[in-house]
Structures are given as structure tokens and as C-alpha cells.
C-alpha positions as CSV (number, residue, x, y, z in Angstrom):
1,M,58.9,181.0,28.5
2,K,56.2,177.7,29.4
3,Q,57.7,174.6,30.3
4,L,56.9,171.5,28.4
5,P,53.9,169.4,29.5
6,S,54.7,167.1,32.1
7,K,53.4,163.9,30.0
8,L,55.5,164.7,27.3
9,E,58.5,165.3,29.3
10,K,58.3,161.6,30.5
11,R,57.9,160.4,26.9
12,L,61.8,162.0,26.2
13,E,62.6,160.8,29.3
14,R,61.2,157.2,28.5
15,R,63.7,157.7,25.4
16,K,66.8,158.3,27.3
17,E,65.8,155.5,29.5
18,E,65.6,152.8,26.6
19,D,68.9,154.5,24.9
20,S,67.0,155.8,21.7
21,F,67.3,159.5,22.5
22,R,67.8,161.5,19.4
23,I,69.9,165.1,18.9
24,L,71.2,166.8,15.9
25,L,75.0,166.4,15.3
26,S,76.8,168.3,12.8
27,F,78.3,166.5,9.8
28,P,81.4,164.9,11.2
29,A,84.9,164.4,10.2
30,G,86.1,160.7,8.9
31,V,85.4,158.7,6.1
32,D,81.4,158.9,5.0
33,F,79.9,155.3,5.1
34,F,76.7,157.1,6.7
35,S,75.1,159.8,4.0
36,N,72.4,158.6,1.2
37,D,75.0,160.4,-1.3
38,Y,75.4,157.3,-3.3
39,L,77.0,159.1,-6.5
40,G,78.8,162.3,-4.7
41,F,76.6,164.2,-6.9
42,S,76.3,166.4,-3.7
43,R,80.0,167.4,-3.7
44,S,79.9,167.7,-7.7
45,E,81.3,171.3,-9.2
46,E,79.6,170.6,-12.5
47,I,76.3,170.0,-11.7
48,A,76.8,173.2,-9.5
49,E,77.8,174.8,-12.4
50,S,75.0,173.7,-14.8
51,T,72.1,174.9,-12.2
52,G,74.1,178.4,-12.2
53,R,73.9,178.4,-15.7
54,I,70.1,177.4,-15.8
55,L,69.0,180.0,-13.2
56,K,71.2,182.8,-15.4
57,H,69.0,181.5,-18.7
58,Y,65.7,181.8,-16.8
59,E,66.9,185.4,-15.0
60,I,65.7,184.0,-11.9
61,A,68.0,183.8,-8.5
62,N,65.7,182.4,-5.0
63,G,63.1,182.3,-4.1
64,S,59.9,180.7,-6.0
65,T,57.6,183.1,-4.5
66,G,54.5,181.0,-3.6
67,S,52.6,177.6,-4.5
68,R,52.8,176.3,-8.2
69,L,49.0,177.6,-8.3
70,L,49.7,180.9,-8.0
71,S,53.4,182.3,-8.7
72,G,55.5,179.3,-8.0
73,N,55.0,177.7,-11.2
74,H,58.5,178.6,-13.0
75,P,59.2,177.6,-16.7
76,V,61.9,175.7,-15.2
77,F,59.2,173.2,-12.7
78,K,58.1,172.4,-16.9
79,E,61.0,172.0,-18.3
80,T,62.2,169.3,-15.4
81,E,59.0,167.4,-15.1
82,N,59.1,166.9,-19.3
83,Q,63.0,165.5,-18.6
84,L,61.5,163.5,-15.7
85,A,59.0,161.9,-17.6
86,S,61.3,161.5,-20.5
87,F,63.9,159.5,-18.6
88,H,61.6,157.3,-16.7
89,N,59.6,156.4,-19.6
90,A,56.4,157.8,-18.1
91,Q,53.3,159.7,-19.2
92,S,54.0,163.0,-17.0
93,A,56.2,163.6,-14.0
94,L,54.6,165.9,-11.1
95,I,57.5,167.5,-8.7
96,F,56.7,167.6,-5.3
97,N,59.1,169.6,-2.3
98,S,60.4,166.2,-0.9
99,G,59.9,162.4,-1.0
100,Y,57.7,162.6,2.3
101,D,55.5,165.3,0.4
102,A,54.8,162.8,-2.2
103,N,53.6,160.1,-0.1
104,I,51.5,162.2,2.1
105,G,50.1,163.7,-1.1
106,F,49.3,160.6,-3.2
107,F,48.0,158.6,0.1
108,S,46.4,161.4,1.2
109,A,44.4,161.8,-1.9
110,V,44.0,159.0,-4.3
111,P,42.8,156.0,-2.0
112,Q,38.7,156.2,-1.7
113,K,36.9,155.5,1.0
114,N,35.9,151.6,0.4
115,D,39.2,151.1,-1.3
116,I,41.8,148.9,-0.1
117,I,45.7,149.6,0.5
118,L,48.1,146.9,1.2
119,F,51.6,147.6,2.3
120,D,54.8,146.1,2.8
121,E,55.5,146.2,6.5
122,Y,58.5,147.6,6.0
123,A,57.1,150.7,4.0
124,H,59.0,154.0,5.2
125,A,57.5,156.5,7.8
126,S,56.1,158.8,5.2
127,I,53.7,156.0,3.6
128,R,52.5,155.8,6.4
129,D,51.9,158.6,7.5
130,G,50.4,159.1,4.3
131,L,48.0,156.2,4.8
132,K,47.0,157.3,8.3
133,M,45.2,160.5,6.4
134,S,43.6,158.0,3.7
135,L,39.9,157.7,3.6
136,A,41.0,154.0,2.5
137,R,40.7,150.8,4.6
138,D,44.8,149.7,4.8
139,Y,46.6,146.4,5.8
140,K,49.9,145.4,6.0
141,F,51.5,142.0,4.7
142,Q,54.4,140.7,5.6
143,H,57.7,142.4,4.2
144,N,58.8,140.8,0.9
145,N,56.2,137.7,1.2
146,L,54.2,137.4,-2.1
147,E,52.3,134.1,-0.7
148,D,51.1,136.8,2.1
149,L,49.9,139.4,-0.3
150,E,48.0,137.1,-2.5
151,E,46.4,135.5,0.3
152,K,45.0,138.9,1.4
153,L,44.3,140.1,-2.2
154,K,41.8,136.8,-2.7
155,R,40.1,137.7,0.7
156,F,39.8,141.4,0.0
157,R,39.0,141.0,-4.0
158,D,36.2,138.7,-2.6
159,D,34.9,140.4,0.0
160,S,35.3,144.1,-2.4
161,S,34.7,143.2,-5.8
162,D,33.6,146.6,-6.7
163,S,37.1,148.4,-4.8
164,E,39.9,149.2,-5.7
165,I,42.8,147.4,-3.9
166,Y,46.5,149.3,-4.4
167,I,49.7,147.4,-3.7
168,V,52.4,149.7,-1.9
169,T,56.1,148.5,-1.8
170,E,59.6,150.1,-2.5
171,S,62.2,149.0,-5.1
172,V,65.0,149.2,-2.3
173,F,64.3,149.0,1.0
174,S,65.6,152.0,3.2
175,M,66.8,149.9,7.0
176,D,67.4,146.6,5.0
177,G,68.7,147.6,1.1
178,D,66.8,145.0,-0.6
179,S,64.3,144.5,-2.7
180,P,60.7,142.9,-3.4
181,D,60.7,140.1,-6.5
182,L,58.7,142.9,-8.4
183,V,58.3,140.9,-11.4
184,Q,55.9,138.5,-9.3
185,L,54.4,141.0,-7.7
186,M,53.3,142.6,-10.8
187,E,51.9,139.1,-11.9
188,I,49.9,138.9,-8.8
189,A,48.7,142.1,-9.1
190,E,47.5,141.7,-12.3
191,R,45.4,138.6,-11.5
192,Y,43.5,140.5,-8.8
193,N,43.0,143.6,-10.7
194,A,45.4,145.7,-8.1
195,L,46.9,148.9,-8.9
196,T,50.8,149.2,-7.7
197,I,52.4,152.0,-6.1
198,I,56.3,151.8,-6.0
199,D,58.6,153.9,-4.1
200,E,61.9,154.3,-5.9
201,A,64.0,156.3,-3.3
202,H,66.9,154.3,-3.3
203,A,67.1,152.9,-6.2
204,T,66.7,156.7,-8.6
205,G,70.3,156.9,-9.5
206,V,71.7,153.6,-8.7
207,L,69.9,150.2,-10.4
208,G,69.1,149.6,-13.2
209,D,70.3,151.5,-17.0
210,H,71.8,154.9,-16.2
211,G,70.3,154.8,-12.8
212,K,66.8,154.7,-14.1
213,G,65.0,152.6,-11.1
214,L,64.8,148.8,-10.6
215,V,61.0,149.4,-12.4
216,Q,62.5,150.6,-15.8
217,D,65.4,147.4,-15.6
218,L,62.6,144.9,-15.5
219,K,60.8,147.2,-17.7
220,L,57.5,147.2,-15.6
221,E,57.2,150.6,-16.0
222,G,53.7,150.3,-18.5
223,K,52.5,148.2,-15.9
224,I,52.8,150.2,-12.8
225,F,50.3,153.0,-11.7
226,A,52.5,155.2,-9.7
227,R,55.9,155.6,-8.8
228,I,57.9,157.9,-6.5
229,Q,61.1,159.3,-7.5
230,T,63.3,161.0,-4.9
231,F,66.3,163.3,-5.1
232,G,67.3,163.9,-2.2
233,K,69.5,160.7,-2.3
234,A,71.5,159.3,-5.5
235,M,71.0,162.4,-7.0
236,G,72.6,164.6,-4.4
237,C,69.7,167.5,-4.6
238,H,66.5,168.2,-3.1
239,G,62.5,167.7,-4.0
240,A,60.3,164.4,-5.5
241,A,58.2,163.5,-8.3
242,I,55.3,161.4,-8.7
243,L,55.1,159.4,-11.8
244,G,51.9,158.2,-14.1
245,S,49.2,159.1,-16.1
246,R,48.7,162.4,-17.2
247,K,45.2,162.3,-16.0
248,L,47.1,161.2,-12.4
249,K,48.9,163.9,-12.4
250,D,45.8,166.0,-13.2
251,Y,44.2,164.6,-10.3
252,L,46.9,165.3,-7.9
253,I,47.2,168.6,-8.9
254,N,43.5,168.8,-8.0
255,F,43.1,167.3,-4.8
256,S,46.7,166.6,-3.6
257,R,46.8,168.8,-0.6
258,S,50.7,168.9,0.1
259,F,51.2,170.1,-3.1
260,I,48.8,172.5,-3.4
261,Y,48.7,174.3,0.0
262,T,52.8,174.9,0.1
263,T,55.4,177.1,-1.5
264,A,56.9,175.4,-4.6
265,L,60.7,174.3,-4.3
266,S,62.9,176.9,-5.0
267,P,64.3,177.2,-8.8
268,H,67.6,176.8,-7.5
269,S,66.4,173.1,-6.5
270,V,64.8,172.2,-9.6
271,A,67.1,173.3,-11.7
272,S,69.5,171.5,-9.3
273,I,67.5,168.2,-10.1
274,R,67.8,169.0,-14.3
275,S,71.4,169.2,-13.8
276,A,71.7,165.9,-11.9
277,Y,69.6,163.9,-14.5
278,R,71.3,165.5,-17.2
279,Y,75.0,164.4,-15.6
280,L,73.7,161.0,-14.7
281,E,72.4,160.0,-18.3
282,G,75.5,161.9,-19.6
283,D,78.3,159.4,-17.8
284,E,78.0,156.2,-16.6
285,T,81.2,156.5,-14.7
286,H,80.0,157.2,-11.5
287,L,77.5,154.6,-11.7
288,K,80.3,151.7,-13.0
289,K,82.4,152.6,-9.7
290,L,79.3,152.8,-7.2
291,R,78.4,149.3,-8.4
292,G,82.5,147.6,-8.0
293,N,82.5,149.3,-5.0
294,I,79.2,147.6,-3.6
295,Q,80.1,144.6,-5.2
296,Y,83.5,144.5,-3.1
297,F,81.8,145.4,0.1
298,K,79.9,142.3,-0.5
299,A,83.2,140.3,-1.1
300,E,84.6,142.1,1.9
301,I,82.0,140.7,4.0
302,L,82.7,137.4,2.8
303,K,86.4,137.7,3.8
304,N,85.4,139.2,6.8
305,D,83.2,136.1,8.1
306,L,80.4,139.0,8.8
307,Q,77.7,137.4,6.4
308,D,75.7,135.9,9.2
309,I,74.9,139.6,10.5
310,F,74.6,141.2,7.3
311,I,70.9,141.3,5.4
312,A,71.4,140.2,1.7
313,S,71.4,143.5,-0.2
314,D,72.9,144.6,-4.3
315,S,72.1,147.9,-3.2
316,A,74.2,151.1,-1.9
317,I,72.5,150.0,1.7
318,Q,74.2,147.4,3.5
319,A,72.9,146.7,6.8
320,C,74.3,145.0,9.9
321,V,72.5,143.7,12.5
322,I,73.3,144.5,16.3
323,S,70.7,143.8,18.6
324,G,70.4,146.3,21.5
325,N,70.5,149.7,21.2
326,T,73.7,150.0,23.8
327,K,75.1,147.3,22.2
328,V,74.9,149.1,18.1
329,K,76.0,152.3,19.4
330,N,79.2,150.9,20.9
331,A,79.7,149.5,18.0
332,A,79.5,152.3,15.8
333,A,80.9,154.6,18.2
334,E,84.1,151.7,17.8
335,L,84.1,152.6,14.0
336,Q,83.8,156.4,14.5
337,K,86.8,156.4,17.0
338,T,88.7,154.9,13.9
339,G,87.5,157.3,11.4
340,F,84.7,155.5,9.8
341,N,81.4,157.7,10.2
342,V,78.9,155.0,10.3
343,K,75.4,155.5,12.3
344,P,73.6,153.2,14.0
345,I,69.5,152.4,13.7
346,L,68.0,152.0,16.8
347,S,64.4,151.0,17.8
348,P,61.9,152.3,17.5
349,T,63.3,153.2,14.0
350,V,63.8,149.3,13.6
351,P,61.9,146.9,15.7
352,A,63.5,145.8,18.8
353,G,66.0,143.1,18.4
354,S,66.9,144.1,14.6
355,E,68.9,147.3,15.4
356,R,71.6,148.0,13.2
357,L,74.6,149.2,11.7
358,R,73.6,151.4,8.3
359,F,76.4,151.4,5.8
360,C,76.0,153.2,2.8
361,I,78.5,153.0,0.1
362,H,79.6,155.5,-1.8
363,T,81.7,156.2,-5.2
364,Y,84.3,157.9,-3.3
365,N,84.9,155.3,-0.7
366,S,88.1,153.2,-1.6
367,S,89.0,149.9,-1.6
368,H,91.7,150.6,1.9
369,E,88.7,152.3,3.3
370,I,85.7,149.5,2.2
371,S,88.6,147.0,3.9
372,Q,89.4,148.9,6.9
373,V,85.6,149.9,8.3
374,L,84.8,145.8,8.0
375,K,88.2,144.7,9.7
376,V,87.4,147.0,12.6
377,L,83.8,145.7,13.0
378,G,85.2,142.0,12.6
379,N,87.4,143.1,15.5
380,F,84.5,144.6,17.6
381,V,81.8,141.3,16.7
382,E,84.9,139.2,17.9
383,N,85.6,140.8,20.8
384,T,82.2,141.3,22.1
385,K,80.7,137.0,21.4
């Protein structure tokens, strides 16, 4: 077997030297404070049973057999996309195989040559990778800094009066758990005639009435050009959808390569999305439990005097900054040793100096578990000062 080229070997060695070498691990035993399964839907027997009934109704079991444009456009897609559009108060929804595929597909197809894209500097890697494939010019603005955004909008609108300008941000940022001021952002966007794209991956199922997301909670959905809803987090299944106008859907079907040239999601995956949304819409008990746990976690941060190292967040993501790859890995190891699964986020995933423990809060975390994990963290911080 051919060996890895030496230049690639060197890149791997550099990762090891920086203590940022990645390996695949099995799902470990212990208390889950690391998965994105915020509502516990991935383990829901009710959702699994509902999915089975849907598949039985459509008399299908396994693969989709082809792309949506060939043999893979099973009737469950249409039913689920109509359900998503109705639930999220959008004209249309188009399902993609993942949030990554949705962002790649959107940004590589929609913004055109001479258009401008302004994106938050903390935007997800899938957004950045989509921007690399776009014909448009892209520029980052400082994280959640709307003054910096407006300054850039004014400059580019003056210089490029005929170009479309797109503003890209997330309603909940995956590494910090914080949110932009979307109301003010939309006011600025309208002032400069810019189109907004909001990735709601970590808000779907968590924020707003019945978990409809931050955009709908603020009643802004009629002003947004496109929303990306992802189902691999709180919804506990797989896939994503782009919400927008019917014409945007038509355009993506015709020009989005990550939609056109891939085998469609399996009917089981689409039926799981349908079942998870039915469950979300029908019962808010799980959502109330999650929100209660988030507030309890925040209260325990204060009780343990840890507020100076936590990033302010009202979401299910609570990030504790412990600088340095080695130190944050030691902190995670200490928590894991006591039975709590909390993952360290290392540079270069986050900028050097902002390495952190990323706590994910769930409906199934008990008050005792929350209290204990923060007590162990507090002891680690005190002993390593």
C-alpha cells in the first residue's frame, strides 16, 4: 500500500506537536454534556415508532435509490417539506442531506459574480466552505458587531450600487452559544437593501414557541431571504432544509450542485424529520424541561463563581474558556474521570487562546448532575490557578 506523502505526514506531526491531533472515539459511558441531542429526541421511542408507521404507510423500507431529480423524490419528501414550510411560516422548504450540504449548496449557487457577501467572523465551517465555492466576493465582519457590519455595508453599497449584498449570520453560534441582535441587524439590512441568510442550526427546536427558532420568535421570518434549519441537533435525526420563497426553491433545484448531484436522503431519514416535528409541535413538556435546565445551569455558574470564564449565553450551549489545548484537555479529562462527558474544543477549531469546554445542556440532565459537574469544574479551576 502506498504511504502518505511526506508533506501530509508533516501536517499530521504538527497537529500532534500542537496537542490538537484528532481521533475518532466511541460514544463514551457517563453523563452526556457533549452531544447536540438537546431535547433527547434521538432516543425517543415514540418518534421511532411514528417513523415506522410512516414508512409502512408509504410501503418503503430502505434506500432512496437516486437523486431527487431522478428516482429519489419519494412522496414523503413533499409531505415533509410542506410540513416544514407551514411550521416555520415560510413559502417553501427544500430538504438537503445535511446542514453542511445546505450551506455549500446555497452559497456556491446563489450569490453571483460581483455580488458581496458579509459574514460573521465566527460563522460555521460549512458557511466558509460554501463561500470559497462562490463567485461573489466575501468579507467578514466582527462577531456580532453591528457597527462594523454597517460600516462595511455603507462602503460596499456606495462602491457597488448594482450588486446584491448578502449578510450571513447564525441565530445561535455553535462554539459560543451566543446570538446576534437580529432585530437591529434586520433594520440595518433593510436600510442598505441587503439580503439576509440566517443559519438556525442550534436554535431549531430550542428557541421560540414550540422551538420554531429565534427568527420566528422575533417575528422576522417575512424579512429574511433564506433560513437554514438543521435536524441533526435538537431534532435528533438527520438532514437540513433551506426555507425561503418558492422561486428560491426553484432556483436551488436547478442550480444547487449539492442538491442535484447526490443521492437523496433515505425515506427513513425524511420520515424521522416528519415524526420529530410532529412530536415537537404536539408537546412542549420537553422544551420547558430543557429551558429549566439551562436556567439552572446558569444559576450554578454564579453559585460556583465561574461567571468570569463562561461566555454569556441563553442557549443550550454553555462555553467555558480555558486557554491552551493542553490545559483544556486536562480539564475535560478531570470531568470525564468523575463520570461527566464534556468535550474540549481546541485550536485551530477556535482561535488560539480561546480554547474551551463546550457544555451542551439536555432535557435528561438532572439538577444533581448539573450541580456536580460545575462543582468539579470549580475545583479544577481553583487548583490550577
